[in-house]
C-alpha positions as CSV (number, residue, x, y, z in Angstrom):
1,M,4.1,-20.6,19.0
2,A,6.0,-18.4,16.6
3,T,7.4,-15.9,19.0
4,G,10.7,-14.1,18.7
5,V,11.1,-15.0,15.1
6,K,12.2,-12.2,12.8
7,P,10.8,-10.7,10.7
8,S,7.6,-11.0,12.7
9,I,4.7,-8.9,13.9
10,N,2.7,-8.9,17.1
11,I,-0.9,-9.7,16.2
12,G,-2.3,-9.8,19.8
13,S,-2.1,-11.8,23.0
14,D,-3.2,-15.2,24.2
15,K,-5.4,-16.0,27.3
16,L,-2.4,-15.5,29.6
17,G,-1.6,-12.1,28.1
18,A,1.5,-13.3,26.4
19,P,2.1,-11.7,22.9
20,V,1.4,-13.8,19.9
21,H,3.5,-13.2,16.8
22,I,3.1,-14.0,13.1
23,D,6.3,-14.9,11.2
24,I,6.0,-12.8,8.0
25,E,8.5,-14.8,6.1
26,E,6.6,-18.1,6.9
27,L,3.3,-16.4,6.1
28,L,4.6,-15.5,2.6
29,A,5.2,-19.1,2.0
30,T,2.0,-20.6,3.6
31,R,-0.8,-18.1,3.2
32,L,-3.7,-17.2,5.6
33,L,-7.4,-17.7,5.8
34,V,-9.6,-15.6,8.2
35,Q,-13.2,-16.5,8.9
36,G,-15.9,-15.0,11.1
37,N,-19.4,-13.8,10.9
38,S,-20.2,-10.1,10.4
39,G,-19.2,-8.2,13.6
40,S,-16.6,-10.8,14.7
41,G,-13.7,-8.5,14.1
42,K,-12.3,-9.7,10.8
43,S,-11.7,-6.2,9.4
44,H,-10.0,-5.2,12.7
45,L,-7.8,-8.3,12.4
46,L,-6.8,-7.5,8.8
47,R,-6.1,-3.9,9.8
48,R,-3.9,-4.9,12.7
49,L,-1.9,-7.3,10.4
50,L,-1.5,-4.6,7.7
51,E,-0.5,-1.9,10.1
52,E,2.1,-4.0,11.9
53,S,3.7,-5.3,8.7
54,A,3.4,-2.1,6.7
55,G,7.2,-1.3,7.1
56,Q,8.3,-4.8,6.3
57,V,6.7,-6.0,3.1
58,Q,4.7,-4.7,0.2
59,Q,0.9,-4.9,0.6
60,V,-1.9,-5.1,-1.9
61,V,-5.5,-4.8,-0.5
62,I,-8.6,-5.8,-2.5
63,D,-11.2,-3.8,-0.7
64,P,-14.8,-4.3,-1.8
65,E,-16.3,-1.9,0.9
66,G,-13.6,0.9,0.9
67,D,-12.8,0.1,4.6
68,F,-9.0,0.2,4.2
69,V,-8.5,3.5,2.3
70,T,-7.6,5.2,5.6
71,L,-4.2,3.3,5.5
72,A,-3.1,5.9,3.0
73,E,-3.0,8.7,5.5
74,E,-1.0,6.8,8.1
75,F,1.2,4.5,6.1
76,G,1.3,6.0,2.6
77,H,-0.7,3.4,0.7
78,I,-1.9,4.5,-2.7
79,V,-5.6,4.3,-3.1
80,I,-7.0,3.2,-6.5
81,D,-10.7,4.1,-6.8
82,A,-11.6,1.4,-9.3
83,G,-14.8,3.1,-10.4
84,A,-12.8,6.0,-11.8
85,Y,-10.7,4.1,-14.3
86,D,-11.3,1.7,-17.2
87,G,-10.0,-1.8,-17.5
88,R,-6.9,-0.9,-19.4
89,E,-5.8,1.6,-16.8
90,I,-6.5,-0.9,-14.0
91,V,-4.3,-3.5,-15.7
92,K,-1.6,-0.9,-16.3
93,M,-1.6,0.1,-12.6
94,A,-1.4,-3.5,-11.5
95,A,1.6,-4.1,-13.7
96,R,3.3,-0.9,-12.2
97,V,2.4,-2.1,-8.6
98,R,4.5,-5.2,-9.2
99,E,7.3,-3.4,-10.9
100,H,7.7,-0.6,-8.3
101,R,6.6,-2.6,-5.2
102,A,4.0,0.0,-4.3
103,S,1.6,-0.8,-1.5
104,V,-1.9,-0.1,-2.7
105,V,-5.6,-0.3,-1.8
106,L,-7.9,-1.2,-4.7
107,A,-11.2,0.3,-3.5
108,L,-14.1,-1.3,-5.3
109,D,-17.0,0.2,-3.3
110,N,-18.2,2.4,-6.2
111,L,-18.8,-0.6,-8.4
112,E,-21.6,-3.1,-8.7
113,L,-20.9,-6.7,-7.7
114,E,-20.2,-8.0,-11.2
115,A,-18.0,-5.1,-12.0
116,Q,-16.1,-5.6,-8.7
117,M,-15.4,-9.2,-9.6
118,R,-14.2,-8.3,-13.1
119,C,-12.0,-5.5,-11.9
120,A,-10.5,-7.7,-9.1
121,A,-9.9,-10.5,-11.5
122,A,-8.1,-8.3,-14.0
123,F,-6.0,-6.7,-11.2
124,L,-5.0,-10.0,-9.6
125,S,-4.3,-11.7,-12.9
126,T,-1.9,-9.0,-13.9
127,L,-0.1,-9.3,-10.5
128,F,0.1,-13.0,-11.1
129,D,1.3,-12.7,-14.8
130,A,4.1,-10.2,-14.0
131,P,7.5,-10.9,-15.6
132,R,9.8,-13.0,-13.4
133,E,12.1,-10.0,-12.6
134,H,9.1,-8.4,-10.8
135,W,8.4,-11.4,-8.6
136,Y,8.9,-9.5,-5.3
137,P,7.3,-10.7,-2.1
138,A,3.9,-9.1,-1.3
139,L,0.9,-9.7,0.9
140,V,-2.3,-9.7,-1.1
141,V,-5.2,-9.2,1.2
142,V,-8.7,-10.0,-0.2
143,D,-11.6,-9.0,2.1
144,E,-15.0,-10.6,1.6
145,A,-13.3,-13.4,-0.4
146,Q,-16.6,-15.3,-0.9
147,M,-17.6,-12.6,-3.3
148,F,-14.6,-13.2,-5.6
149,A,-14.3,-17.0,-5.1
150,P,-18.0,-18.2,-4.7
151,A,-18.6,-21.9,-4.1
152,V,-21.7,-21.9,-6.3
153,A,-23.0,-19.8,-9.2
154,G,-24.9,-16.7,-8.1
155,D,-26.4,-13.6,-9.7
156,V,-23.4,-12.9,-12.0
157,S,-22.6,-14.3,-15.4
158,D,-20.7,-17.6,-15.7
159,E,-17.9,-15.8,-17.5
160,T,-17.5,-13.3,-14.7
161,R,-17.5,-16.0,-12.1
162,R,-14.9,-18.0,-14.1
163,L,-12.6,-15.0,-14.4
164,S,-12.8,-14.1,-10.7
165,L,-12.5,-17.6,-9.4
166,G,-9.6,-18.3,-11.8
167,A,-7.7,-15.3,-10.5
168,M,-8.3,-16.2,-6.9
169,T,-7.3,-19.8,-7.5
170,N,-4.0,-18.7,-9.1
171,L,-3.3,-16.4,-6.2
172,M,-3.8,-19.1,-3.6
173,C,-2.6,-22.1,-5.5
174,R,0.3,-20.8,-7.6
175,G,1.1,-17.4,-6.2
176,R,3.8,-18.4,-3.7
177,K,6.4,-19.0,-6.4
178,R,5.7,-15.5,-7.7
179,G,6.1,-13.9,-4.3
180,L,2.3,-13.4,-3.8
181,A,1.0,-14.4,-0.4
182,G,-2.8,-14.6,-0.3
183,I,-4.6,-13.5,2.8
184,I,-8.3,-14.1,2.4
185,A,-11.1,-13.2,4.8
186,T,-14.7,-14.5,4.5
187,Q,-17.9,-14.3,6.5
188,R,-18.9,-17.9,5.6
189,L,-16.6,-20.8,4.7
190,A,-19.5,-22.6,3.1
191,K,-19.8,-19.8,0.5
192,L,-16.1,-19.9,-0.3
193,A,-14.8,-22.2,-3.0
194,K,-13.1,-25.1,-1.4
195,N,-10.0,-25.2,-3.7
196,V,-9.3,-21.6,-2.7
197,A,-9.7,-22.1,1.0
198,A,-7.8,-25.4,1.0
199,E,-4.5,-23.8,-0.1
200,A,-4.1,-21.8,3.1
201,S,-2.0,-23.3,5.9
202,N,-2.6,-20.7,8.5
203,F,-6.1,-20.0,10.0
204,L,-7.7,-17.4,12.2
205,M,-11.2,-18.5,13.0
206,G,-13.6,-16.0,14.6
207,R,-17.1,-16.2,16.0
208,T,-19.6,-18.1,13.8
209,F,-23.0,-19.6,14.5
210,L,-24.1,-21.8,11.5
211,D,-23.4,-25.5,12.0
212,I,-21.9,-26.0,8.5
213,D,-19.4,-23.2,9.0
214,M,-18.5,-24.3,12.5
215,A,-17.9,-27.9,11.2
216,R,-15.6,-26.7,8.4
217,A,-13.7,-24.4,10.8
218,A,-13.2,-27.3,13.2
219,D,-11.9,-29.5,10.4
220,L,-9.4,-26.8,9.4
221,L,-8.3,-26.4,13.0
222,G,-8.0,-30.1,13.6
223,M,-10.6,-30.1,16.3
224,E,-13.3,-32.6,17.0
225,R,-16.8,-31.8,15.9
226,K,-18.0,-31.5,19.5
227,Q,-15.3,-29.0,20.2
228,A,-16.6,-26.8,17.4
229,E,-19.3,-25.4,19.8
230,M,-16.6,-23.2,21.4
231,I,-16.5,-21.2,18.2
232,R,-19.9,-19.8,19.0
233,D,-18.6,-18.5,22.3
234,L,-15.8,-16.4,21.0
235,D,-16.0,-12.7,21.7
236,R,-15.7,-9.9,19.1
237,G,-12.0,-9.6,18.3
238,Q,-11.1,-13.1,19.6
239,F,-9.9,-15.7,17.1
240,L,-8.7,-19.3,17.2
241,A,-5.3,-19.5,15.5
242,L,-3.4,-22.3,13.9
243,G,-0.6,-22.6,11.4
244,P,3.2,-22.7,10.8
245,A,3.4,-18.9,10.8
246,I,1.6,-18.5,14.1
247,C,1.4,-21.6,16.3
248,R,1.4,-25.4,16.0
249,R,-1.6,-26.0,18.2
250,P,-4.9,-24.1,18.2
251,V,-4.6,-21.0,20.5
252,S,-7.2,-18.3,21.4
253,I,-5.9,-14.9,20.5
254,R,-7.3,-11.4,21.4
255,I,-6.4,-9.1,18.5
256,G,-4.4,-6.0,19.5
257,S,-5.4,-2.4,19.0
258,V,-5.1,-0.5,15.7
259,R,-4.1,3.1,14.8
260,T,-6.5,3.7,11.9
261,S,-10.2,3.1,11.5
262,T,-12.8,2.9,8.7
263,R,-14.2,6.0,7.1
264,M,-17.6,5.3,8.7
265,G,-16.3,4.5,12.2
266,T,-18.0,2.1,14.5
267,H,-21.8,1.8,14.9
268,S,-23.2,2.7,18.3
269,L,-26.4,4.0,19.7
270,L,-27.2,7.7,19.2
271,P,-29.9,9.9,20.7
272,L,-33.1,10.0,18.6
273,P,-34.2,13.3,17.2
274,T,-36.6,15.4,19.3
275,A,-38.8,16.7,16.5
276,D,-42.6,16.1,16.9
277,G,-44.7,14.2,14.4
278,A,-45.7,17.3,12.3
279,S,-42.1,18.6,12.0
280,M,-40.8,15.1,11.1
281,Q,-43.5,14.8,8.4
282,A,-42.5,18.2,6.9
283,K,-38.9,17.0,6.8
284,L,-39.9,13.8,5.0
285,F,-42.4,15.2,2.5
286,D,-41.6,18.9,1.8
287,F,-39.6,18.3,-1.4
288,E,-39.8,21.9,-2.6
289,A,-38.1,23.2,0.5
290,E,-35.3,20.7,0.0
291,E,-34.8,21.8,-3.6
292,R,-34.6,25.4,-2.5
293,T,-32.1,24.9,0.2
294,S,-30.0,22.0,-1.0
295,Q,-26.8,22.6,-2.9
296,P,-25.4,19.3,-4.2
297,L,-21.8,18.9,-3.5
298,S,-19.7,17.4,-6.2
299,P,-17.2,14.8,-5.0
300,P,-13.6,15.6,-5.7
301,A,-12.4,14.3,-9.1
302,P,-10.2,11.2,-8.8
303,P,-6.6,11.7,-9.8
304,P,-5.8,10.8,-13.4
305,S,-4.3,7.4,-13.8
306,S,-1.0,9.0,-14.9
307,A,-0.7,10.6,-11.5
308,L,-1.1,7.3,-9.7
309,L,1.4,5.7,-12.0
310,D,3.9,8.5,-11.2
311,Q,3.3,7.9,-7.5
312,M,4.0,4.2,-7.9
313,A,7.2,5.0,-9.8
314,A,8.3,7.3,-7.1
315,L,8.2,4.4,-4.6
316,A,10.5,2.3,-6.7
317,D,13.6,3.5,-4.8
318,A,12.0,3.5,-1.3
319,P,13.1,0.7,1.1
320,V,10.4,-1.9,1.7
321,G,12.3,-4.1,4.2
322,P,14.6,-7.1,4.1
323,V,11.9,-9.7,3.8
324,A,12.7,-12.5,1.4
325,T,10.7,-15.7,0.8
326,K,12.1,-19.1,0.9
327,G,11.5,-19.5,-2.9
328,E,13.3,-17.7,-5.6
329,H,12.4,-14.0,-5.7
330,P,14.9,-11.8,-7.4
331,A,15.8,-8.6,-5.5
332,A,16.7,-6.6,-8.5
333,T,16.6,-6.8,-12.3
334,Q,19.9,-7.9,-13.7
335,A,21.4,-5.9,-16.5
336,E,20.6,-7.5,-19.8
337,P,22.0,-6.9,-23.3
338,A,19.7,-4.8,-25.3
339,A,18.4,-6.3,-28.5
340,Q,18.0,-4.3,-31.6
341,S,14.4,-2.9,-31.7
342,E,13.9,-4.0,-35.3
343,D,14.9,-7.6,-34.5
344,V,12.6,-7.6,-31.4
345,E,9.6,-6.3,-33.5
346,A,10.3,-9.0,-36.1
347,V,10.2,-11.7,-33.4
348,I,7.0,-10.3,-32.0
349,R,5.3,-10.4,-35.4
350,A,6.6,-13.9,-36.1
351,V,5.5,-15.3,-32.7
352,L,2.0,-13.7,-33.0
353,A,1.6,-15.0,-36.5
354,D,2.4,-18.5,-35.3
355,M,-0.1,-18.2,-32.4
356,V,-3.0,-16.9,-34.4
357,A,-2.5,-19.6,-36.9
358,D,-3.9,-22.0,-34.3
359,A,-7.6,-22.1,-34.8
360,D,-8.2,-22.3,-31.1
361,C,-6.0,-19.4,-30.1
362,A,-8.9,-16.9,-29.5
363,F,-10.7,-19.4,-27.3
364,Q,-7.9,-19.7,-24.7
365,P,-7.6,-17.5,-21.5
366,K,-5.4,-14.4,-22.0
367,A,-3.1,-15.4,-19.2
368,T,-2.4,-18.7,-20.9
369,L,-1.8,-17.0,-24.2
370,Y,0.6,-14.5,-22.6
371,Q,2.5,-17.3,-21.0
372,D,2.8,-19.1,-24.3
373,F,3.9,-15.8,-25.9
374,T,6.7,-15.3,-23.3
375,V,7.9,-18.9,-23.8
376,R,8.0,-18.5,-27.5
377,C,10.0,-15.3,-27.2
378,R,12.5,-16.9,-25.0
379,M,12.8,-19.7,-27.5
380,Q,13.8,-17.0,-30.0
381,K,16.6,-16.0,-27.6
382,L,15.0,-12.8,-26.4
383,P,16.2,-12.2,-22.8
384,R,12.8,-11.0,-21.5
385,A,9.2,-10.7,-22.6
386,P,9.2,-7.7,-25.1
387,L,5.5,-6.8,-24.2
388,G,3.7,-6.4,-21.0
389,L,0.3,-8.0,-20.6
390,P,-1.8,-5.0,-21.6
391,E,0.3,-4.4,-24.7
392,F,0.3,-8.1,-25.6
393,E,-3.5,-8.2,-25.4
394,R,-3.9,-5.4,-27.9
395,R,-1.2,-6.7,-30.2
396,L,-2.9,-10.1,-30.1
397,A,-6.3,-8.6,-30.9
398,A,-4.7,-6.8,-33.9
399,A,-3.1,-10.1,-35.1
400,L,-6.4,-11.9,-34.8
401,A,-7.9,-9.3,-37.1
402,G,-5.0,-9.8,-39.6
403,I,-3.1,-6.6,-38.7
404,M,0.4,-7.9,-37.9
405,D,2.2,-4.5,-37.9
406,P,-0.2,-2.0,-36.1
407,V,2.6,0.5,-35.8
408,D,2.8,0.9,-39.5
409,A,1.7,4.4,-40.7
410,C,-1.0,2.9,-42.9
411,W,-2.8,1.7,-39.8
412,A,-2.3,4.9,-37.7
413,E,-5.8,6.3,-38.1
414,I,-7.4,3.0,-37.4
415,M,-5.3,2.3,-34.3
416,A,-6.0,5.8,-33.0
417,V,-9.8,5.3,-33.3
418,A,-9.3,1.8,-31.7
419,Q,-8.0,3.4,-28.5
420,R,-11.5,4.0,-27.2
421,V,-12.7,0.4,-28.1
422,P,-13.0,-1.9,-25.0
423,D,-10.3,-4.7,-25.0
424,D,-12.8,-7.5,-25.4
425,M,-14.3,-6.0,-28.6
426,L,-11.0,-4.8,-30.1
427,A,-10.3,-7.8,-32.3
428,P,-13.8,-7.8,-34.0
429,F,-13.6,-4.0,-34.4
430,L,-10.2,-4.2,-36.1
431,L,-11.5,-7.0,-38.3
432,I,-14.2,-4.7,-39.6
433,A,-11.7,-1.8,-39.9
434,R,-9.2,-3.8,-41.9
435,A,-11.9,-5.0,-44.3
436,A,-13.2,-1.4,-44.7
437,H,-9.7,-0.1,-45.2
438,S,-8.9,-2.6,-48.0
439,G,-12.4,-2.4,-49.5
440,G,-13.1,-6.0,-48.7
441,A,-16.4,-7.7,-47.9
442,C,-18.0,-7.5,-44.5
443,P,-16.6,-10.2,-42.2
444,S,-19.0,-13.2,-41.8
445,D,-20.4,-14.3,-38.5
446,A,-17.9,-17.1,-38.4
447,A,-15.0,-14.7,-38.7
448,F,-16.5,-12.5,-35.9
449,A,-16.9,-15.6,-33.7
450,Q,-13.3,-16.6,-34.4
451,A,-11.9,-13.2,-33.5
452,Y,-14.2,-12.8,-30.5
453,G,-13.4,-16.2,-29.1
454,T,-16.9,-17.6,-29.0
455,R,-18.8,-20.4,-30.7
456,S,-22.2,-18.9,-29.9
457,P,-24.1,-17.2,-32.8
458,G,-26.2,-15.4,-30.2
459,R,-23.1,-13.8,-28.6
460,V,-21.9,-12.6,-32.1
461,R,-25.3,-10.9,-32.7
462,R,-25.2,-9.3,-29.3
463,L,-21.6,-8.1,-29.9
464,I,-22.6,-6.4,-33.2
465,E,-25.6,-4.8,-31.6
466,H,-23.6,-3.6,-28.7
467,M,-20.9,-2.1,-30.9
468,E,-23.6,-0.3,-33.0
469,K,-25.4,0.9,-29.9
470,N,-22.1,2.5,-28.7
471,G,-21.6,4.3,-32.0
472,L,-18.5,2.3,-33.0
473,I,-20.1,0.9,-36.2
474,V,-23.2,1.3,-38.4
475,V,-24.8,-1.9,-39.8
476,R,-26.6,-1.8,-43.1
477,T,-28.6,-4.8,-44.5
478,D,-30.0,-4.7,-48.1
479,F,-33.2,-6.3,-49.3
480,G,-31.3,-9.4,-50.2
481,G,-30.2,-9.8,-46.5
482,R,-26.6,-8.9,-47.4
483,R,-24.7,-7.0,-44.7
484,S,-22.2,-4.2,-44.8
485,I,-20.7,-2.3,-41.9
486,G,-19.5,1.3,-41.7
487,I,-17.2,3.0,-39.2
488,P,-18.3,6.6,-38.7
489,D,-15.1,7.8,-37.1
490,L,-13.1,6.6,-40.1
491,G,-15.6,7.4,-42.8
492,L,-15.1,3.9,-44.2
493,T,-17.4,1.0,-45.0
494,T,-17.0,-2.6,-46.0
495,A,-18.4,-4.1,-49.1
496,V,-21.5,-6.3,-48.8
497,D,-21.1,-9.8,-47.5
498,D,-22.1,-12.2,-50.4
499,S,-21.6,-15.4,-48.4
């Protein structure tokens, strides 16, 4: 049992009342999987772990139910209400989280499931793709992990599932060298992708009743199948523990108390109302009385993204603790000779030009393209990546549209309008804008498909319809079936497409 090892935290006690510790440094290297049915005490366990380690290591919590936002009051975590910010702001915040070592809670409870998965994927991917000098150790806690790494396709699109599953796989499979220690909690092991669960070396298994989940839990704990029955008998808040950061043999642990709680509190019986049937019927069906008396309360406006970014920057100099993983994790950025900005910009343009010359460029994942970009820049003797991931994605979109120097004054108006265009539609929009600016013909469906990174004609048609529906473009088709596209915000239009 990992007792007395520093830095470590007390997670609870065993059957004899002896304290059980988790070695934080070992946990950073070996990751953790928590499993248990609803009501088994998973959230309580995660809260205990977060509270006890709050002063020792940076923490990032992916919170689909908004349960952990109360950590902000007691421990100073920054709460990011994902529903109040767009994708670009979320990515920018994630990059600052890595840079400034801020402990944050990404609250996803105001989003639908598919939006939750996309937001979490973007956030986790940005953490993973941080530049090497920002590879500080951090615990990344993902509650309800089966939502973000489902074993089978569900009600969300294949693209969303792929993005979310890819981000979770990177976190658990390759995150260790980048300082990211995944801690994932799930209600059902059978619903969690096996390649994600298999990367954890530490396990805390709570009460579960389904045979398939008990069998998987017993396999992970190294127990015989007939011993799996004991998992049904675990009490709330009681877990079987195993792993190099906790203990070498399965041990039953009673999780200790916590200082914070969820916003909703615990559910318990309350006295029923004493109103008679007539009074209750009036309360249910008298809508006019409700309209006369009700005064809708507006929720407080979320802080602007700039305010949260400033808070993260303010934490940059705050001590986090002396934890260091056993891999290579730099403690501070070394001074680097500054390159001339003109030379750096020339390298960026040359590298992007080489990348978009590859016909398959737009069809590759953004994370892969960014890694390729950073490698190419180092080959050009730049000491570090000149662009962060969000900047790179927009510069790449411009390059795919044929705009290699978007900071040039001739593109200023177009790039200003493009600020309100979603990232995934930016390349096709700029393709139209460049053609309209130069008086060229409307891009063909093949050109749109190349810029959008798809081989589906149907997706191209839906893309154009969606852009027109959102007021970004106006499509005109003459009697000969030839198409031209105008951009109202620029007062420009392309020539007709004769192809």
